[in-house]
C-alpha positions in Angstrom: 62.7 96.9 39.7 60.6 96.8 36.3 57.0 96.4 35.8 54.1 96.9 33.2 50.2 96.9 33.6 50.1 93.2 34.0 53.1 92.2 35.5 56.5 93.2 37.3 60.0 92.0 38.3 61.4 92.5 41.7 64.9 92.9 42.7 65.4 89.4 43.3 64.5 88.5 39.6 61.0 87.1 40.6 58.4 87.8 37.9 54.8 88.5 39.0 51.5 88.6 37.0 48.4 90.7 38.3 44.9 89.1 38.4 41.8 89.6 39.8 42.9 87.4 42.9 46.1 89.3 43.1 49.7 89.0 42.2 51.0 85.4 41.1 54.5 84.3 40.9 55.2 83.6 37.2 58.8 82.5 37.5 62.3 83.4 38.3 64.6 85.3 35.8 68.3 85.5 36.4 69.7 85.6 32.8 69.1 89.1 32.0 67.5 92.4 32.5 63.9 92.7 34.0 62.8 94.2 30.6 64.0 91.0 29.0 62.1 88.8 31.6 58.9 90.7 31.1 59.1 90.5 27.4 59.8 86.8 27.4 56.6 85.9 29.5 54.5 88.3 27.6 55.5 86.3 24.4 54.2 83.2 26.2 50.9 85.2 26.9 50.8 86.1 23.2 51.2 82.3 22.3 48.3 81.4 24.6 46.3 84.2 22.8 47.1 82.8 19.6 46.3 79.0 20.6 43.0 80.1 22.1 42.2 82.0 19.0 42.9 79.0 16.9 40.9 76.8 19.0 38.0 79.3 18.8 38.4 79.4 14.8 38.3 75.2 14.9 35.3 75.2 17.2 33.6 77.7 14.8 34.3 76.4 11.5 35.3 72.8 11.5 33.5 69.6 12.6 35.9 69.2 15.7 34.1 67.0 18.3 32.9 68.2 21.7 35.3 65.9 23.2 38.2 66.9 21.4 37.4 70.5 21.8 36.9 70.2 25.7 40.2 68.3 26.0 41.9 71.3 24.1 40.2 73.8 26.3 41.2 72.1 29.6 44.8 71.9 28.2 44.8 75.7 27.8 43.1 76.4 31.0 45.8 74.5 32.9 48.4 76.6 30.9 46.4 79.7 32.0 46.0 78.6 35.6 49.5 77.8 35.8 50.1 81.4 35.1 53.4 81.2 33.5 52.8 84.4 31.3 52.4 88.0 31.8 49.1 89.5 30.5 45.4 89.7 30.9 45.0 85.9 32.2 41.6 86.6 33.7 40.3 87.8 30.0 41.7 84.4 28.8 39.8 82.5 31.3 36.7 84.5 30.2 37.3 83.6 26.7 37.6 79.9 27.6 34.6 79.9 29.6 32.8 81.3 26.4 34.4 78.8 24.2 33.1 76.0 26.8 29.5 77.3 26.3 29.9 77.5 22.5 31.1 73.7 22.6 28.2 72.8 24.6 25.7 74.7 22.5 27.3 73.3 19.3 27.1 69.6 21.1 23.5 70.2 21.7 22.8 71.3 18.3 24.8 68.3 16.7 22.8 66.0 19.3 19.5 67.5 17.9 20.6 67.4 14.4 21.6 63.8 14.8 18.4 63.1 16.4 16.5 64.8 13.6 18.7 62.9 11.2 18.0 59.5 13.0 14.4 60.3 12.7 14.4 61.1 9.2 16.5 58.0 8.5 13.8 55.9 10.4 11.0 57.4 8.3 12.9 56.8 5.0 14.0 53.3 6.1 10.5 52.6 7.0 9.5 53.6 3.5 12.1 51.6 2.0 11.0 48.6 3.8 7.2 49.2 2.8 7.9 49.5 -0.7 10.2 46.5 -0.7 7.5 44.5 0.7 5.1 45.7 -1.8 7.7 44.8 -4.6 8.1 41.5 -3.2 4.7 40.5 -4.6 5.4 42.1 -8.0 5.4 40.1 -11.3 7.3 42.9 -13.2 10.5 41.2 -12.9 12.8 43.3 -14.6 11.6 46.8 -13.2 10.9 45.6 -10.0 14.4 43.8 -9.5 16.0 46.9 -10.5 14.0 49.1 -8.1 14.8 46.8 -5.4 18.8 47.1 -6.2 18.3 51.0 -6.1 16.6 50.7 -2.9 19.6 49.0 -1.3 21.8 51.7 -2.6 19.5 54.2 -1.0 19.5 52.2 2.3 23.3 52.0 2.4 23.4 55.8 2.1 21.4 56.6 5.1 22.6 56.9 8.6 22.4 53.6 10.9 19.9 53.8 13.6 20.3 52.1 17.1 21.2 48.5 16.4 17.9 46.9 17.5 15.8 49.2 15.3 18.3 48.9 12.3 18.5 45.2 12.6 14.7 44.9 12.7 14.0 47.0 9.7 16.9 45.3 7.8 15.5 42.1 8.5 12.2 42.9 7.1 14.0 44.8 3.9 16.2 41.7 3.4 13.4 39.1 3.8 11.2 40.9 1.0 14.2 41.1 -1.4 14.7 37.2 -0.7 10.9 36.7 -1.2 11.2 38.6 -4.5 13.9 36.6 -5.6 12.6 33.3 -4.7 9.2 34.1 -6.5 11.5 35.3 -9.7 13.7 32.2 -9.6 10.7 30.0 -9.6 9.0 31.9 -12.3 12.1 31.7 -14.6 12.6 27.9 -13.8 8.8 27.4 -14.7 9.3 29.5 -17.7 12.3 27.4 -18.5 10.4 24.3 -18.4 7.8 25.7 -20.7 10.3 26.8 -23.3 11.8 23.5 -23.2 8.3 21.8 -23.6 7.9 24.4 -26.7 11.1 23.4 -27.9 10.2 19.7 -28.0 6.9 20.5 -29.7 8.4 22.6 -32.2 10.9 20.0 -33.0 8.3 17.7 -34.1 6.6 20.5 -36.1 9.8 21.3 -37.9 10.2 17.5 -38.7 6.9 17.2 -40.1 7.4 20.5 -42.2 10.7 19.5 -43.6 9.2 16.1 -44.5 6.2 17.8 -46.4 8.7 20.2 -48.2 8.8 17.9 -51.4 5.2 17.1 -51.7 3.3 17.7 -54.8 -0.1 17.1 -53.4 -0.5 20.9 -53.3 -4.1 21.4 -51.7 -3.9 19.0 -48.9 -0.2 19.9 -48.1 -1.0 23.7 -48.1 -3.7 23.1 -45.7 -1.6 20.8 -43.4 1.1 23.9 -43.4 -1.6 26.2 -42.3 -2.5 23.7 -39.6 1.2 23.6 -38.6 1.4 27.2 -38.4 -1.5 27.6 -36.1 0.2 24.7 -33.9 3.6 26.4 -33.8 1.7 30.0 -32.5 0.0 27.9 -29.7 3.2 26.1 -28.5 4.7 28.9 -27.1 8.2 30.3 -27.2 11.4 28.1 -26.7 14.7 29.5 -25.7 15.9 32.3 -27.9 18.8 30.5 -29.6 16.6 27.3 -30.1 13.4 29.4 -31.2 15.5 31.3 -34.0 16.9 28.1 -35.4 13.8 26.2 -35.2 11.9 29.1 -37.0 14.6 29.5 -39.6 14.1 25.4 -40.4 10.3 25.7 -40.3 10.3 28.5 -42.4 12.7 27.2 -44.8 10.7 24.1 -45.3 7.5 26.1 -46.1 9.3 28.3 -48.4 10.6 25.2 -50.6 7.1 23.7 -50.9 5.4 27.1 -51.7 7.9 28.1 -54.1 7.7 24.8 -55.9 4.0 25.0 -55.9 3.9 28.9 -57.0 6.1 27.7 -60.0 3.6 24.9 -60.9 0.6 27.2 -60.5 2.4 30.0 -62.5 2.5 27.5 -65.4 -1.0 26.5 -64.7 -2.3 30.0 -64.7 -0.6 30.5 -68.0 -2.4 27.7 -69.5 -5.6 28.7 -68.1 -5.2 32.2 -69.5 -4.7 30.6 -73.0 -8.1 28.3 -72.2 -10.0 31.4 -71.5 -9.2 32.8 -74.7 -10.3 29.6 -76.7 -13.7 29.4 -74.6 -14.4 33.0 -75.1 -13.9 32.3 -78.9 -16.2 29.3 -78.6 -18.9 31.3 -76.8 -18.7 34.4 -79.2 -19.5 31.2 -82.0 -22.4 30.2 -79.9 -24.0 33.4 -79.6 -24.1 33.8 -83.1 -26.8 31.0 -83.3 -29.1 33.3 -81.6 -32.1 33.9 -82.1 -32.6 30.2 -83.3 -34.4 30.0 -86.3 -33.3 26.7 -87.7 -33.4 24.2 -84.8 -31.9 21.3 -86.4 -29.0 23.4 -87.5 -28.7 25.2 -84.3 -28.8 22.0 -82.3 -26.1 20.4 -84.3 -23.8 23.6 -84.2 -24.2 23.8 -80.4 -23.4 20.2 -79.9 -20.2 20.7 -81.8 -19.3 23.7 -80.2 -20.0 22.1 -76.6 -17.6 19.2 -77.5 -14.8 21.5 -78.2 -15.7 23.5 -75.1 -15.2 20.3 -72.9 -12.1 19.3 -74.4 -10.6 22.9 -73.5 -9.1 22.7 -69.9 -9.8 24.9 -67.0 -9.8 28.6 -66.9 -9.0 31.2 -64.2 -11.5 30.9 -61.4 -12.7 34.4 -61.4 -13.3 34.6 -65.0 -15.3 31.0 -65.0 -18.9 32.3 -64.2 -19.0 35.0 -67.0 -17.8 32.7 -69.7 -19.8 29.6 -68.7 -22.7 32.0 -68.3 -22.6 32.8 -72.0 -22.8 29.3 -73.1 -25.6 28.5 -70.6 -27.7 31.2 -72.1 -27.2 29.9 -75.6 -28.0 26.3 -74.5 -31.1 27.4 -72.7 -32.2 29.3 -75.9 -31.8 26.1 -77.8 -33.6 24.0 -75.3 -36.7 26.5 -75.1 -36.8 26.3 -79.0 -37.0 22.3 -78.7 -39.5 22.4 -76.1 -41.7 24.8 -78.4 -41.1 22.3 -81.4 -42.2 19.5 -79.3 -45.4 21.2 -78.3 -46.3 21.9 -81.9 -45.6 18.3 -82.9 -47.0 16.2 -80.2 -50.3 14.6 -81.4 -51.4 13.6 -78.0 -51.0 17.1 -76.8 -52.8 18.6 -79.7 -55.7 16.2 -79.3 -56.2 17.1 -75.6 -56.1 20.8 -76.4 -58.7 20.3 -79.1 -60.9 18.1 -76.8 -60.7 21.0 -74.0 -61.5 23.6 -76.3 -64.4 21.6 -77.8 -65.8 21.2 -74.2 -65.1 24.7 -73.2 -67.0 26.0 -76.5 -70.2 23.8 -75.9 -70.2 25.2 -72.2 -69.9 28.8 -73.3 -72.7 28.4 -76.1 -75.1 26.5 -73.6 -74.6 29.3 -70.8 -75.2 32.0 -73.5 -78.4 30.4 -74.4 -79.4 30.2 -70.6 -78.5 33.8 -70.2 -80.9 34.9 -73.1 -83.6 32.5 -72.0 -83.4 34.1 -68.2 -83.6 37.6 -69.8 -86.6 36.9 -72.0 -88.3 35.3 -69.0 -87.7 38.5 -67.1 -85.5 36.8 -64.4 -82.7 39.4 -64.6 -81.0 38.1 -61.3 -80.6 34.7 -62.6 -79.2 36.0 -65.9 -76.7 38.1 -64.2 -75.6 35.2 -62.2 -75.2 33.1 -65.5 -73.6 35.9 -67.3 -70.6 36.0 -64.6 -70.4 32.3 -65.1 -70.4 32.9 -68.7 -67.6 35.3 -68.4 -65.1 32.8 -66.5 -65.8 30.2 -69.0 -65.0 32.5 -71.9 -61.7 33.4 -70.4 -60.9 29.8 -70.1 -61.9 29.2 -73.7 -59.7 32.1 -74.8 -56.8 30.6 -73.2 -57.4 27.2 -74.5 -57.7 28.6 -78.0 -54.5 30.4 -77.7 -52.7 27.0 -76.9 -54.3 25.3 -79.7 -52.9 27.9 -81.8 -49.4 26.9 -80.9 -50.0 23.6 -82.2 -50.6 25.0 -85.6 -54.5 25.5 -85.5 
């Protein structure tokens, strides 16, 4: 008979294992020595030890499910309970019991973790739904659309909730996206209609602009082009491809007209510069007539200069006030000389001036006599009053005498 601390082989070849419940038959060995029998069943024990160790490691380091772990534990426990191995089977049972506790603990941890993840997913999905419903009313079509697409990706990455909760939240989320898409579609449909209306309006503006491009009625046509530009700006934008083509045609028509007008105006400006030089020379000649000493000669000379002036065409607008002002100054001087000559040579005016002077002289002489008489009589108050009246009449007489001198005495 052969034995070791955990088992023995009797004389019949029966192999036993020692447990806390006593010896248990492991099997029968007839093929060799008792030592070989014990070694064989000890190797089977070592195999169980390795399998349990591997399962412990899997439970500890992988995401092995509780169900699969328990199935593996039950399988190993069955092998241990069938005691077809020699070794410390009670220690293996203890390890399996500990492993059951570990699996249960990990199951509870996973359950709690899953519950936490579910709660977090519920909060996250609620937030996504609220944001989507806010975006559903936005008019920021590009940014809101991009954000809603991003929210879908975020939603897909989140864990599912229970079917009822998940379906209810998804329904709200999907409805918000649909509402936004419907509003955006309606907006762009309206925008397309507006752009089509703008295209029709601008087609008419382009047609008129092109019809005016050959006009030589420079002022009214330029004014009309300004009106067309105002109408263009208020018409709104057409579709991009139409807008660019219409604008190129509209601008091209304007360019043709304004280029032609520019050439004409350039020629006109050159002519007006020459006209300015001529008028400045005439103004120089006119100013030589001042001061007017010979009215008849000055009048004739100015008339000749003025005729030559009128024969010269337009000058640049910004130079016109200065050069015309010079001629007007000479013209006023000649007119004033004529008025002075007329006053000196008008018999009726001379007679009226002489008559008025005589009347005032008689009144002054009379008042002077009355002043002397009043003072001689000692009536100084009356004399002072008459003296003040005399001063006024004397002033009028002095003015009348000055006027009479203008008529040559």
